[in-house]
N, C-alpha and C positions, 0 to 999 in steps of 0.2 A: 289583365292582372291575374285572373283565375288560372289562365293557361300557363302563365309564368310560374306561379306557385306549384302547379302540378309538375311542370318541367323540372323545377328545382328539387322537388321531392324525389322524382325519378332519378335525377342525377346523383343525389346523396345515397339513394338505395343501391344504385349500380356501383358506386364507389365503395360502399361498405362491403358489397359482395366480392369485389375484385381485390380490395386492399388486404395486404398481409400485415400482421401486427409487427411493430418494430420496438426496439428498446426505447424507453422514454414515453411511449404512448400511455394514455390513461383510459382504462376501461370502466364503464359504469355497469355494475352487475346487480341484478335484482332477482330474488326468488319469490315468486308470487305466493302471497299468504304469509310470508315471513319478513315483515318490514325490518326487523332487527338485523337481518343479514345483508341489507343493501350496503354496497361498498363502492367506493371509487378506488380502483386498484392500479397503481403505477407499475409498468413493466420495468423491472430492475435491470442492472447492467449484465445480468446473466440471461436475460430474456424470459424471466419467470415472474409470476404473481403469487401472492399468498391469499387464500380465501378460507374462512371458517369451515370446518368439517371436510376440507379438501387438502389443506396444507399447501406446499409449494408445487406449482405445476409450470412447465415451460410452455409458453404460448407464442414465442417469437416465430415468425414464419407461417403461422396459422391464420386463416380467415376468421371473421367474426362468427360465422356459422360453425366452424370447426371448434372454436373455443366454447361456444354454447353447448355443442354435443359433448365435449369433454367434461364440462362442469356437470351436466345432467347425469352422465355416467358415474362420476365420482360421488355426487350428492345422493344418488339413489341408494347408496349403501347405508345412509342415515335417514333418508326421507322417502316416503312413498310417492313415486312418480312426480318428482319435482318439476315445476315449470320455471325455466331459467330464461331471463332476458338479458342479453349482452349488447352493449352499444359502445361506439367510440365517443368518449367524452372529450378527449383532447388528443391531438396528433403531435408526436414529438417533432421538434424542428428539424428540417433538412438543411443544415448549414453548409455554406461554402465560405471560404476565408479569402478576402481580398487584401493585398498588400501592394506597396509601391507608392504611386501618386496618391491613392487613398488607402486607408486601413480600416476595414469594416468587416463585420460578420453579417452575411445575408442569408435569411431564411427563405428557401425556394418554395416552401409550402408544398402542396400536392402536385403542382405543375412542374414539368421538366423545362429547363432553361438552357439556351445556348450561351456561349460567351458573349456574343454580340448583343443578345437580349439582356444579359446581365448588365452590360455597359449602359444600356438605356435606362435601367432602374437606378443606377448610381448617381445620376445627375452630375456627372463629371465633365469638365471641359476637355473634349477629345483632342484639342490642339496642344494640350500639355502632356499628352500620353504618346510614347513611342509605339504606335499601333503596329509597327512592322515586327516587334519583338515581344509580343504578349506571350506569356508562358502559363501552362496549366500543369501543376504537380499532382499526380494521382498514383497511389500505391507504388511509390519509388520510381515512377516513370515521368519524363518531362515531355510535354507536347508544346512546340513553339508554333505560333500562329501569326500570319500577316493579315491584319484587319485594316490596313491603310485605306482600302476602298471605301470604308465607312465615311471618310472625310469628303469623298466625291459623291456621296449619296448612293453608292452601289453596294450590293450584297457581296460579302467576301467569298473568294473561291473556296476557302476551307474554313469551316467552323466546327466547334466541338460541343456536344451536348454535355452539360455538367452533371456530375454525380455528387451525392452527399460526401462531405469532408474534403472535396477538392480544394486546392490552394491556387488562386489566380493571382499572378504577378503582373502589375501594370507599370512598366518602367517609365521613368520621366524622360520627356523628350530633351535631347541635348542640342548643342549648336550644329550638330551634323544634319539637322532638319532645316537648315538655312543655307543660303549662298552668300559668301563674302566677296566683295569686290574692292580692290585697293589700287593705288597707283595714280596714273594720269586720267582721273575721271572727276567730274564736277562734285559728286557727292559720294565719296568712298564710305563703305559701311557694310552692315549685315542686313540681308533682305530675306524675307520668308520665301521658302521654295514653293513653287506652284507646279502642278502637274504639267509635264512636257515643256518645262521652261527651257528656253534656248539661251545661247551666249548673247545674242542680240538683245533679248528681253532683259538680261542682267545689266548690260551696258546702258540700255535705255533707262532702266530704273535708277541707275546711278547718275543720270543727267548727261550721259554721253562723254566722249573723250575730250581732253583739253589740248592746248597747243604744245604742252610738254611731252605729249605722247611720241614715242619713237616709232609707232606703227606696229610694234610687236606685242602680242597678247599671250600670256601663259595661263593655262587652265590646270590647276592642281586638283586631281581626284584621288580618291583613296587607293585606287589600283594603278593609276598611270598619270603622266604629265604630258599635256598636249600644247604645242606651240602653233599659233595661227597668226596670219597677217590681219591687221585691222580691217583692210578692205574686203577680206574674205568673209567677214561675219555677216555682211549684207547679202552674200550670194549663197553661202553654205548654211544649212539648217543644223548647226551644232547643238545637240541637246546636252543640258547640264544634269548633274545628279545631286541629291541632297548632300550637303557638306562640302561641295566644291568651293575652291578659292580661285577667283579671277584676278590676275595681275596685269594691268595695262602699264607696260614698261615705259619709264621716262627716259629722256635723252641723257646720256652720260651718268646714269644712276648706278651707284654701288648697292647691290641688293643680293639677297639669297632667299630661298624658300625653305620652310620647314613644315612638315606634315606629320601626322601620326600621334604618338602618345606625348604631346606637349599640352600645356595649359591653353595656349592661344595659337593654333596652327595658322600659317599664312606667310605672306611676304614681308620681309623686314629690310629697311635701308640702313646703310652705314655712312657716316660722315667721313671726310678725308682723314680725320684724326683717329677714327676708330679702327681697331684691328679687325679684319674680316676673318674671324675664327669660328670654329664649331661651338666652342664654349660660349662666346658672346652671342651667337645666334640663338642658342638654347635659352640663354638668360633673357633675351629680348622677347622670346615666346613664353615667358613666365615659368620656365623650367619644365622638367618632365612631369607629366600628370599622374604617373603611377610610380610605385616603388620600383627601384632598379631591378629587383629580382623578377619582375613581370615583363621586362624588356628583352626581346629575343635578339635583336641586332640593330645596327644603325646602317642605313644605306645612303650613299652620296652619288647622285646622278649628275654627270658632267659631260656635255657634248655627245649624248647618246650612249655613253658608257656608265655602268653602275658599279661602284665599289662597295664592298661589304665589310663592316667592322664589328668587333666584339663590343658589348655594352660598356666595357671599361673605357672606351674612347671618349665617352661623355665627360670624363674627368680630366681629359688631356686638352692642351691648347693647340689643336690641329687646325692648320690654315685651310680655308676654303676659297673658292674663286667666285667672281661675280656671276650670278645666274645659276649657281649650284642649287640642286633640289635635294634637301636632306629629309629623309624619312626615318623617324624613330618608331621602329616596328615592335608592337606589343604582341605577345603570344595571343593567338586567336582564341585559344581555349584556356581559361583560368578559373572557371566557376565550378564549384562542387555544391550539390544540393543536399541538404540534411533535413530529414523529417522524422517524425515518430516520437519516441520516448526520450526527448532531450529538452533541456530548459529553454533553448532559443532556436527552434527550427528555422531554416531559411537558407539563403544563398551565401556561400563563403568563397573567397578567392585564394588560390594557391598557385605557386609557380611550378611549371614543369621541371625547372632546374633543381628544386629542392625535394628531398625525401620527406614527405609529410605522412606520418603514420595516422592510423585511425584514432589512436589515443589523443594525438595533438588536435586533429580535426574536431573531435567531440568536445575537447576543452574549449575550442573556439566557439562552439555552439552552447556553451554554458555547462557542459557536462551532462551526464545521464541524470534524469530527474530523481531517481532513487538510488538503489545499489545495483551492482552487476547481477545479483541474484534475481532481481526483478526484470531482467532483460531475457527474452526468449532467444532471439538471434539478431544478427545485424546483416541486412541484405544489401549488397552493393550491385547496382546495375551499371554495366560498362559496355558500351558499344553493342547493345542489344543482348548481351549475355548476362546471366544472373549468377552472382557469387554469394553463397550463404556462409556466414562466419559465426563462430562461437563468440560470445561476449568476452571470453578470455583471450581471443586472438587480436589484441589491440595493436600489435606491431605490424599489421597489414598496411602496405603502402597504398594510399589513395592517389588518384590521378585527376587532372582537370577533366570535367565532363562527367565524372562519376555521380551517381545518385545513391545516397546512403540513407537507408531506412532502418531506424532502431526500433525493433518490435518488442513491445511490452509483453512480459509473460503474465497470463491470466491463470491463477491457480485453479486446478480442477478440485471439485468438491464432491463429497459423498456422505450420506447419512447412514449410520449404523445403529440399530435398535435391537432390543432383546437381551440374550444371555451373554453380554460382554461386560467387562468391568466398568467402562466409562462410555455409555451410549451417547451419541450426539453427532454434530456436524464436524467433519474433518476436511482440511484442505491439504493439497499436495504441491510441493515445490517442483521446479522444473527438472531437478535431478533425481526426484523420487519416482519410482515405478508406480503407476496408478493401477495397482493390482489388489485383488481381494485379500491376499495374504498381508500386504502392507496396511490395508485399512483395518483389519482385525488387530494387528499389532499396535496401531495408533490408538485404538480403543482400549488398550490395556490387555488384550487377549481375551480368550474365553474365561468366564468365571471358573469353570471346570470343564476342560475339553471332553472328559469322559461322559459328561451329561448332555453334550450337544447332539441332537438328532440330525439336524441339517441346517444349512445356511441358504436362505432364499434370496435370489438376485434376479429381478426383472423376469419373473416367471420361470426361472430355472432353480434347481436345488443342487447343492454341493455338500459333500461330506468333509469333515475336518482333514482327513487324509488327502483328499483331492486338493484342498486349499494349500496344504504344505508342499505337495509334490509339483503342482502345476502353477504357472503364472497366469492366473485368470484375470484378464483385463476388464476394467470397469468403464462405464460411460459416465460423463460428467453429470452430476446431479442425481445419481442413482440412489435408491433406498435399498438397504440391506437389512434383513431380519434374521437373527440367530435364534433358532427354535430349541428350547430346552427339553431334555428327556423327562417324560412323565413318570412319577415315582411308582415303584412296585413295593408292596409291603405285606407283612403278616403281623399277627399279634402273638407275643410270647407270654406264657404264664409258667412260673416255676420258682425255684429256690433263689435264683439270682435277682433279688429285689430291685437292684439298681438298673437292671436291663429289662425288666418286665415292661410290657406295653407294646407300642407300635415299633416295629423294626423295618427300616427302609433298606432297599437293595440298590447298589450302584448299577449303572448301565452294564458294565462288563462282568458283574458278579453273577455266578450261576444261581438261578432261582430254584434252589433245591433244599431238601430237608437237612442234609449234612452241612451245607453252607450256613443255614440258619442256626444250627447247634453250635458251630464254631464261632459265629458272630455273638452268640449268647455267652461264650466264654468256656465252652466244654471242648477240650482237645481230646481227652481220653473218654471214648464212648462207653467203656466198661464201667465208669462211675455212674452211668445213668440207671436208675432203678426202674422207671417206667416212662414210656413215650407214646403219646397219642396226638391225633390231629382232628380238629373239628372243621367240617366243610359242609355248608348248606344244611345245617341241622343234624348231620351225621358224624359219629365219632369213629375214627379208624385207629387201631392200635398197631405198633410196629416193634420189632425186635431190634434193640439198639445195636446188637452185635452184627447185624446184617446191613446196616445203613451204608457202610463204606463200600460194600460190593453191590448192594441193591438200593441205590439212592432213589428218593421219592421226589418227583417234580411238584412244585407248589403252585398254587393259584392265588391271585391277588385277594387279600382279605381272610386267608386261612388263619386259624388259631391253633398254636402248638402248645401242648401241655407236657412239661418235662419235670421229672423228679430225679434227684441225684442221691447217691449213697452218702450217708452222713460222714462229714469230715470235721477237723478242727478249723476254727475260723477266728481271724483278728479283724476288727472293724477300725476304720479311720474316719474321723470327723474333724470339725473345725473349719480350716480354710481349704480342706480337700475332702473328698467323700468317696467311700468304697470299702472293699474288704479283700482279704487274701485267705486262701484255704491251705491247710497243711494235712498231711496224712496222719492217721490216728496215732501212729507210733513215732511221729517226728517231733523233736524238740523245737520250741519256738523261742526266739530272742527278738528284741526290738530292731536290731540291725538287720536281722534276717527278714523280718516282716517288711521293713522299709525297702529293702533290696528287691523283694518279690513284688511289692506294690509298684515300684518303679516310676512313680509320678512326681517325685519331689527330689530335688538336689539338696545335698546336705548343707551347702552354703546359704540356702534360702530359708532355713529353719531358724526362727527367732526364739522359739521355746515350745515345750510340749507337756501334756499331761497323760499319765497312764492310769486308767480306771480298771481295777480288778476286784471282784468280791466286795464292792462297796467302798474300797479304799482308793484314795486319789494320791498319786505321786506326781510332783511338779518338778520339771527339769528346765534350767535356763539354757542348757546346751545338750546335744545328743550324747546319751550314755547308753551303752548296751546292757540291757537288763533282761532277765527271763520273763516270758509272757505265758499266760494260761489261755486255754480255749475260751473264747468269748470276750477277751480283753478288748477295751476300747482305747485307741490312741487319738488324743485330740491335739492336732498340730496348729501352731500359730506361726504363719509365714511372714517373712519380710515382704513389704509391698513395693512394686515398681511405682515410680512417680511419672505421671504424664502431664505435660504442659503443651499448650499450643503457642507457636511463635509466628507472628504475622508482622506486616509492615515493611520496613526498609531492609529486608533480607533477601538473599538469592532464591531460597526455596521455602516459602511459608508452609508450615506443616506441624502436625503433632509430633513432638519428640518424646522419647521414652528414656528414663534413667533406670537402669537395672538396680537391684537392691544394693549392689556393691559399689555404685557410683555416687559421687557427691553432686547433688543437683544445683550447681551454681549457675548464675545467669549467663556468664560469658560462654560456658560450655553448651548451654542450650542454643545460643546464637550460632555457635560453630556447627552444631548438629543441623541447623536450618540453612547451612551453606555459607554462613558468615554475612557480613554487611554487603549490600549491593555496591558495585563500583559505578560511579556516575561522575561525569565531568562537571556538572552544575550543582549536585546535591551530595550531602554527606550525612552519616548517621548522627542523630542527636541523642537526647535523653530517652530513656526507656520507661514505658508505663506498664505496670503489672496490675492486672485486675484480679482481686482476690476477695471472694465472699461479698461481692457487690461494692467493694471499695477500691479506689485507685491509689497505687503507690508509685511515686516518681523516683526512678533510680538514675543518678548521673552516670554518664558513659564510663567515667573512670572508676566507678564502684562495682562494675559488673562481676569482677572476679571474686568479690566477697559476699554478694547478695545471694542468699539461699532460697530456692523455690520450693513451693509446696504443690502437692497433687491437685490438679484442676486449675492451676494458674493460667491466665491468658497474658502472654507477653506481647506487647506491641512496641516495635522499634520506630520511633519517630525520626523524621529527617528534617534537615534545614538546608536552605540554599546557601552555597558558598558565595562569598563576596567575589564577584567576577566582572570583568570588563572585556568587551569585544574590540579588537584592534584591526583596522583595515587601512589600505591606501597605498600610495606611491612611496617607494623608498623606505618601507618599514615592513617588518615581519607581520604577516596577516595571521592572527591566531586568537585563541581565547586565553585570557590571563586571569588566574585565580589568586586569592590572598588568604593567608592564615589569619586567625583571630587577632594576633598581636600586631599585624601589619596594617599601616594606614594606606588606603588606596589613593595616593595622590597621583596626579598626572605624570609627575616626574618619575615616580616609582614604576608606573606602568611602562613608560618609555625605557626605563632602565632594564626591565624584565625582558623586553623584546629587542634589546641591543641598540636603542636609539633610532634616530631618523637619519637616513643616508642623504648624501648631497643631492640626489635626484628628487627628494621630497620637498614639499612646500614648507615655507616658514610659518604658515598658518595652520593651526590644528583645530579641527571641528569636534566638539563634544556634544553628543546627543544623549540626553537623559532618558531613563526608562519610560517616562510619560510623554516623550516626544519633544520636549523643550530643547532648543539648540543654542550652543554658545561657541564663539570663536575665541581661541587663545593663541597668543604669539609664542613661538618656540623659544625665543631668547628669554621671555618672561618666565617660562616654565623652568628653564635651566637656573635662573636666578632665585626664584621664590618657591619653586616646587609645584606651582600651579594649583588649581582647585582640587579639593578632596572629592573623589568621584562616588556617585551612588552605584550600588550593585546593579548590574544589567545595563550600564551605560555603554555607548559606542564611541570609540575614539577613532577619528578618521583623518588621514593626511591626504588632502585632495591634490589633483593635478591643477595647474594654473587655469585650465579651461573652466573649472567649477561646474562641469557638466555632470553632476551627481545628484541622486536623491537618496534619502535615508529611510530604512525600515527598522523599527524596534518593536518589542513586545512579543506576542504569542505567534511567532513564525519559526520555521525550522532553522533559518540562518539569518539572524539579525545582522545588519551592516549597511554599508554604503554601496550603491550600484550605479555604474555609469549609464547614462541615457544615450543610447545610440539610435538615432532616428526618432520616430514618434513612439513613445512608450506609454501604454495605458496603465491605469491602476491595477487592473487584473494581471497584466504582464509583469509589472514590478513585483507584485506579491508572489507570482510564479517563480521569478528569479530568486526570491528569498526563500524558496523551498516550499511555499504554500503555508496556509494557516494550520496551526496545531489543533489537536482535539480539544484544547482548552481555550480556544480563541472565542471571543464574543463577536460572532460573525455579523450581527445586526448593527454594530456600532464601531466600524473602522474609521479612525480619525485621520484626516489629511490636513497638515498645517502648512500654510503658505504665507510667509511674512507674519503679519498680525492677524490674518484671517484663519478661520478653522472651518472645515467641512466634514460632515459625517455621512458615511455610505454603508449600505446594507449588502453584504456579500452573499446573502441568500438569493438576491436578485442579480443574476449574471448580466442581464441587459443594462442594469444601472451602472455597473462598474467597468464594463468592457469598453465604454466610450469616454471615460474620464481620462484626459491627458495629464501626464505628470510633467512638471517643469523642474529645471535645475534648482536645487536648494530646498525642494519640498521634503517634509518629514511626515512619514506615515506611521501612526501608532496603533497597534492592534492590542486592545486591552483584554485581560482574561475574562472568562465567563463570570457573571455576577451570581448565578445560581448553580453551584456545583452540587447537584443532587442526582440520586437515582431513586426509582420507586422500588420498594420491597413489599411484596404482596403475598397473600396466602397464609400458611401456617407458621407465622412468627408472632411473638407476643405483642409487638407494637407495630403493625403494618402501617406503611405510609411513606413519607419522603425522608431520605437520609442523606446528609451531606457527606461528600467524599473528597479525597485528594488524589494526587497522581499515582499513588501506590496502593490505593484501596483495592481489596479483593472481595470476591463473593462472600467468603466467610466473614470478613470484616464488616460488611454492611448488614449481614444477618445478625451479627452480635450487637451492632448499634441499633438494630430494630428490636432488641430485647431478647434475642436468641430464639431457638426453635421451640415450638409447642410440643406436647407429648405425641401428637398425631403426625408430626412432620416426617415426610419421606426424605431424609437427608441424602439418600443415594441418587435422587433424581430431581435436581433443582434446575430450573430453566432460566437461562440468561438471554434476554432479547436485546440485541445491540441497537441502541438509538431509539427504541420504542417497540411496540407490539409488532410492527410490520418489518422489523429488521431481522438480521441473521440470528438464528437461535442456536445456542450450544447447551448441552446437558452437562451439568456439573455433579460430581459425586463427592459429597463431604462425609460420607459414612465412616471412612477411614479416619477422618479427623476426630470424630466423636468417640470412636472405639479405641483410638490410640495406635492404629495400624499404619497411619500415614498414607501417602499416595493420593490418588483421586485427581479430580480436575478442580482447581481453585484459581480462576482467572482474575485478572485485573478488570475493574469496571471504569466506565467513563460517564460524564454527565449525560443524562437522558436515557440511560439503560434501564431496563426493567428486570427485576429478579423475582421469580415466582416459585414459592415453596409449596408443593402439593401435599396432600395427605395419602396419596395412593402411589406406591412405587411402580405400578404398571401403567400409569397414565401415559398417553401418547402425546407427541408434539401438537397435533391438531386439536386435541382436547384442551391442552394447556393454553393454546392460543385463543380458543373460543372463550375460556374463563377469563383470561386477561382482557380480551376485547370487551367482554360484558362489564367487567369492573371499570374500565376506562369509559365506556358508554354511560354507566351510572354516574361516574364523577362528572362527566360533561353535562348530563341532564340536571344534576343537583345544582351545578353552577348556573345553568340557564334559569332554573326555577328561583333560586335565591338571588339571582342578579349579581353573582360574584364576577 
């Protein structure tokens, strides 16, 4: 026992050393001495994990030791010599997918399996599998295997080692795996084929020949027809093949043979009254077994000569002769294999006669799962060559034998931090160049390009000019940091009171004394009475007249003292601040002073006062009056009105009304892009938040409702009354109703043009909660039928009734035909998958009077649930529509949301920002702290400048508002994780 344990330990140790991390693995990470940092980290679909003080790091393809070294190196920036322990807590499943005789997902674990070893794990009856035609689909290629020797207890000549995501097809054995014997034998019938079976074996199995035998025996094989004498079968060892038909001919018998693509190949006899025709022979054989377009030709063999006919001969009454052998020849190659990003990957049949485009083939496979934008390329493998197509090239003609692989596009991602307008994580579509220039553009550009020192990317630095001129390619998941220019400044002391104090210099500005004087407002240096500079405790005096020719370089922190020649001056106060100077002999008027001041447009002046010699003159409009030296002009300006528009609008943002605009509600909505366009929802009433009170404004009163500065406008939405229509002989579409319309079943049918003659007389109505009702078409025409609930599904079925229904929170509610074995997981995939608002833990399946509940967070539970005709699947909405709003908001905690809630919306519902809130750097964690993070900038919203990043939120998201605008993603993640850890600990202690 001890040796066994030691061996097991060594095995695990060796496996951990050699194993490379894969997507879906779970790593246990511990930092010795810091128990709060212990985490179980799942490797996400990008092959990365997120860890406190480290952030996101890619670990896919690394060994456990390499991950340990990587985390030690990153954590050493925050901790002194950290001791890190990394172990494999859980290995991601290595699945292969089996279809055909059985439909199952098999996890291979850590061991490699061959196809024959897989069969031993499936516990399947091999006699029901056509082992000669087992197929393996891998990366667009098809491997066909003959494993028939397994039936004889022998190893197959050719076997394949399976890889993750392989698809194994086990075809069902047909009658071609048997031998049929008819005619003058004691026990005509079908007998199992045995290895090396002879004609004598078959005759013996049928009880031998009878007295009616003519002595002639015909053997019909797939490739040939053989005629032998009865006495020869005892002397010649004639071997049979699977699917052969043996006919012991009777005396004076009228008969003919038919093989190939018919329902029941074999020999058929005709009475004296029956016409011996090709049409009658095909009818006796149960008709052709495939669609006519899959038939290549018809062959009639008579007396050693073979005649060839077009498939159209099957519809004609062509006479045949006794003993004729008719072969209905099917095209050998009709299969096309479809895999990848489609709704129903698998094998589909097409005829070499017809021109089948890629578009038609993909529609046969249920269409692309998402949109064409989500497809990277379509790869067609044909006769060993590979053809790569654009998703837009859907008119490409496919041929039998092609393997079509639709490859999903995985967006590339990059993080940008530092001196850009909207730092955060950005993704790139397939048609977007993944360059540094485009990433900076997505982040809103530099705050001020002139203040950028360098852009750091993976150990390299680039200037703004290099980024503009060159296409600098990025790597997926890269971090980019934009470094800002460090301020240079001096201190100014002089007569210009408004500009005294610290004076900063832009990056491109010369750091000289003449530049400082011009920035101080002195253009004519002859007006300077005295000029000196204090540096390191020393005062230096300069001649103002020589500064233009002998400029003085400055140093950071210098103090400049300047005195000017006395001039006349007019001061401005009120809503603006400053002054203007005039020469001693110059006349001053109000118009002249305003023109020289230059900061105020005439149309924005609401009123003004002029104060001179202790007298106050008040004017309601601008009047040109003379001014004296020292006059004070107090200006009262018209104010702009700023309101924030959120909710069911195209571009939620702060909108600004200039003083000459009327701030009515409908114009504010137009400035926010107008109402959203949506097939299921429409704008409802509008709520205006003003001074802590809510005002409800009906939609029809928006043109007369006047807004005030600081109002928050929230456009609510409501669901349109709608019904989904699907089925045979009816237009498949979404039908919506106006408020004044009653959604009866008759009105629904009227909107879609009624039911055509190909449709059923029965109509199935499935209510939004999954309840099903059948209605007669004639009854609907007479009475109008039932009044439908919004969200109902109306379905006109085929007579087969081979359909199941999906309603509720899926992408495409409706009725779906069940082809073969369909699982609950596959049915939901056909309906476009669950929406972000689906209650995944409580999906309801109704079957007759019974009801079953399934948890879609457990794939193993739902992938084996078989769906039956008539089943109704109801996906309810989430019961707790909330996000967490944490950090510097007035009421942090849980906030309820709807489909159109934004980051700004949930912050407002949490009481709004505190005074310390850094509104320019809000973190949105998708689905929780371990999800994808985006940095949102709402500073423009608060200042009235608009723009920024204000994303929609979904249930389970976390919004964190920090108090520091320089905080990094890793620091924010650590704070959020600490808050969540505290919440969990409190729950444990309190027993919640």
